[in-house]
N, C-alpha and C positions, 0 to 999 in steps of 0.2 A: 342471581345475575340480573341487573337492571337492563331495560330495553326502552326504545322510544315510546313515549306515552306514560311511562312510570313517573311518579312524582319526584324521583331522585335522579332521573336520567338526564345527563348533559353530554353532548358529543365529546368524545375523548379529547380531541384537539382543542376544545374550547374550555375545558374544565378549569384550567389554571387561571382563566380570565374572570371567572364567576366568583363574586364575593358571597352572594346569598340568593337563595330562591325565595322571592317575596310572595309570589302567588303560584302555587303548583298547578299543573295542567288540569288536575281533577277539579279544583275550585273554579278554574276558568270555565270548564265545561258545565259545571253545575250552575254557575251564574248566567251563562248564555241560555241554559234551559229556562231559567226564571225570566230573563229578559224577553225571550221569544213568546212566552205566555202573555206577558204584558203587552207586547206589540200586537199579537194576535187579537187580544181583547180590545185594545184601543182603536184598531183599524177594521174591526169586523164589519161595521155597518157603513164603511166608506164606499164611494162609487169608483169603480175601476181598480186596477192593480196598484198596489203600493210600489213605488220606485225606490229601491235601495241604491244609494249613491255612495260608493266606497272611495275614500281618499287614499290614493296610491302613494306609496306601496305598503305602508305599515298596516293599513286596515284590511288587507286582503284576507288574512286568516279569520278575523272577527266577522267580516261580511259573509264569507263562504260558510262558516260554521253557523252563523245566525240564520242565513237563508235556508239551510238544511233543516233547521229546527222549526221554522215557521210553517203553519198550516194554511195561511191565507195566500192567495195568489200574489206573486210579486215579480217585478222585473228588476234587472240589475244594470247599472251603468257606473262609470268611473270618472273621477277627475284626478289630475295630478298637479301638484303645486309645489313650489319651493319657497321656503323662508329661512332655511337653516344654512344653505350652502354646505360647507364641509365641517361646520362647527357644531357645538352642542347646545347653543342657545339661538332662539329665533332672532333674526335680524329685524323683523317687523315689516319688511318689504316682501310682499307676496307676488309671485309670478305664477300664472296658470300655464302649466306645461302641456297638459292634455285636458281638453274641455269635454263636456258631455256630448254624446252622440244622439241623445234623446231630447225631444222638445218637452219641457216640463210644465208648460202652461196648463193650468187646471188640474194638475196631478198632485197627489200626496207624495211628498218626498221625505225619506228618512236618510239623513246624512250620517254615514257610519265612519267614525274616526277611531284611530288607535289610542291616541292620548290627547287630552286637552291640557296644555301647559300654560303659557301666558295667555292664550285665548286670541292672540292677534290674527293668526291664520284662520281660525274658525270664524271669527267675527267677519273677516273679509269674505269668506266663502258663503256664509249665511246671507250677507247683504247681496252678494252677487246672485245667488240662487233666487232670493226674494224678488229681485228686479225682473225676473223672467215670468212672474205672475203664476206661481204654482198655487194649488188649493191650500197647501200647507207645507211648511218646512220644519222638521223636528230633527234633533240630534241624538244619536246613540254613540257614546264613547266608552270603549272598554276601560280606559283609565282616565283619571283626572288628578291633577296636582294643584289643589286649591291654594297652596302656599305661594305659588308662582303666578297666580292669575293677575293680569293687568287690565282685563276687560271683563265686565260682568256679562255672562252668557247664559242663555236658556238651554241647558243640557238636560233634556227630558229623561233620558235613560243612561244611567251610569253603572258600569260594572264594578269598579273598585277605585278607591282613593289610594294614592301611593305617596310616600314621603318625597321630599325634595332631594332625590338621588337620580342619577341617570340610569334609566331602565331600558332593557332590551329583551328580546325573545318574543315569541308568539307574533311575529311579523315586525316588531320594532327592531331597529338596527342601530349600529354605530359604524359609519363608513362601509355600509353594505354587508356587515358581518352580523352574526348572531340571530338573524330573523328566524331560523329554523329551530331554535331552542323552544321546546313546547311549553315552557313556563315563562313567567315574568321574573327576570333576575336583575340584580344590580351587578355592576362590573367592579372588579378589584381595582383599587387605585394603581395607577401606572400602566393601565392597558391602553392608554392613548386618550382617555376621556379627561 
């Protein structure tokens, strides 16, 4: 019998919507272990606590699981923005819905994203954060879709590349559904995507 966390577990009421498990939970966890080692190494000699900035809502799982794996001191803050509306492709117009509560001037900032698709939203966020005079701004993205990129972006830490399919799970959603699936999955055609 499968249970939450197993690599074949999907909530019963969502199983019919899932086409394929692209990245099982165990691979996500193993990759976050590796990324945490890289981040710990890269920021070990920096002055002050690293500030992890999660892009809500999709990055919440990645940020929280990464933070628990880091050994260096870090603080956490969040931003929320919208560029999708209710669709599945970015409109290119970014609105900040929730800004940082933390002053980032002189701080090392690691922007944690769920997925980099066209890059338009991330490009806007990087420019916005850099205008606030941090010591550094780097990006960690759980997923990247290079085939859809419209803007060349400096993503320092990448979990996985995914094909040009609409993915959900592990924090990523479609119409606020599927975030709790512990894997990265593609949706079956006809599920509304």
